[in-house]
C-alpha positions, 0 to 999 in steps of 0.5 A, a space after each residue: 500500500 502506498 504511504 500517504 501524508 496528511 498535511 496539517 497546513 492544508 486545513 486552511 481555508 480552501 482558497 487561502 492560496 487562490 492567488 497562487 493558483 491563479 498566478 496572482 501574488 498574495 504578497 509583495 513578491 511577484 509570483 511566476 507567470 501563469 500559463 494561458 492554457 492550464 490543461 489540454 484534453 486532446 485538441 481541447 484546451 482549458 484556458 486560465 480564464 476558464 479555470 478562474 471562472 470555475 474556481 469562482 463559481 465553486 468558491 465565490 469570494 470566500 477567500 477575499 477576507 484573508 487577502 484583505 486581512 493580510 493587507 490590513 496587517 501589513 499597513 498596521 505593522 508598517 505604521 509601527 515600524 514592524 515587518 516580517 523579514 525573509 529570514 523569519 519566513 524562511 525559518 517558519 517554512 523550514 520548521 513546517 517542512 520538518 513537521 511535514 516530513 515527521 508526519 510522513 514518518 520521517 520519509 522526505 520522499 513520501 512528503 514530496 510525493 504527497 505534495 505532487 498528488 495534491 497538485 503542488 511542487 514544493 515551491 508552490 506549496 511553500 508560497 501557499 504556506 508563507 501566505 498563511 504564516 505571514 499574517 500569524 507572524 505579523 499578528 504576534 509582532 503587532 500584539 507584542 508592540 501594543 500589549 500591556 500586562 494587566 495585574 489580572 494577567 500577571 496574577 493568572 500567570 503567577 498562580 499557574 506557575 507558582 500555585 494559588 497565592 504563590 503556594 505550590 503543594 504536592 499532596 498525597 491523598 487517600 479518599 473514600 466515597 459513598 458510592 464505592 463504599 456501598 458497592 463494596 458492602 454489597 459485594 460483601 453480601 450486606 443488604 437492607 439497612 446495612 446499605 442505607 445512608 447512615 450505615 454507609 457513613 459509619 462504615 466509611 468512618 470505621 474504614 478511615 480510622 483503620 487506614 489512619 491507624 495503619 499509616 501511623 504504624 508505618 504502612 507505606 502511604 503510596 501502597 495504601 493509596 493504590 490498594 484502598 483509595 476510591 480516587 481513581 487517579 491513584 492507580 497512576 500516581 499513588 495518590 499524589 496530587 502534584 499541583 494541588 490548587 486549593 480547589 479540589 474537593 472543596 473548602 474542607 480540603 483546602 482548610 486541612 491542607 493549609 493547616 497541615 505541616 509538611 510530612 505530617 499525617 492529617 487525621 480523617 476528615 470529611 468533605 462533600 466528596 467523601 472522607 479524606 486522609 492526606 499528607 503534604 509532601 512538599 510546600 513551596 512558597 513564592 512571593 509575586 514581587 520576587 518574580 514580577 519582573 521575569 513574569 512581565 518579560 515573559 508575558 510581553 514576549 509571548 505569542 499573540 493569544 487567541 483573544 488578542 488575534 480576534 480583537 486585532 482583526 475586528 479593530 483593523 476591519 472596523 478602522 480600515 477603509 475597506 470596500 467590497 461587493 455586497 455579495 461577499 459572505 464574510 461578515 467582517 467585509 460586509 460590516 466594513 463595506 457598510 461602514 464605508 458607505 455611510 
């Protein structure tokens, strides 16, 4: 069976590279001259104009928004003294090319054959890729140039890296819950009143006290978690919650963790989720002011977020003097055209 390659970049809008297909340049560099005849069937010829009309009937002006947006981005970047350099585009392309070869299981020949089957040479596909890569690079540059780091964004990043309030906790946790306790009692032959709520709660308390006594006697906590905990995550990590965030299992758990000393067993306690035995394995405290400068630098240098990209696109279409035929389906172009006509 012949190996094939799925190219992630081809998930772009169908006409993102329409200008390349039609012999028109999507960017500032001229494209090769397109042939007047694109195919021959015996003596019959299909002209470039016929092919253009065919494509237009299939896709309409669906890719026009992409082309307009590139022009708007270029103008905005120029006003800020920004541009995407040939070296940056070249680096982006070679990274994409390596990814394409990896998706072809490391076989460059398969990658090139797949491009051929899709109607591309490597050079024409590269131009198509660069047409989509350039806007993303411009968006990132513009976002960084216009970005300010809010306290909200700073705190969000701080707590993501260093834990809630700057406290990062590694917690070992054994839990008993009502549903699993009831199922275990049923499997043991308990019936009737022994399966009612109060009986289940009493059984959980008794089992929790028994497990706590075993831990105090020196039984390995990890082994006990794997054998007795009703928390399904223990089968992978022996009951460890590597980044406890003071939200898991509610306020009762948060209060117990805050009060616990590192390495000390905490007696069984209840939450809305069930009955818990815990031990704080590590607790690292970081002050925001100690890492503020590095966090600001990191946030200012990061790629454009989804929200930044969306806001930038909306603003440029609102502010740009865009006019286009009213038949264009794009809501952004439609709104820009209506605004220009008022």
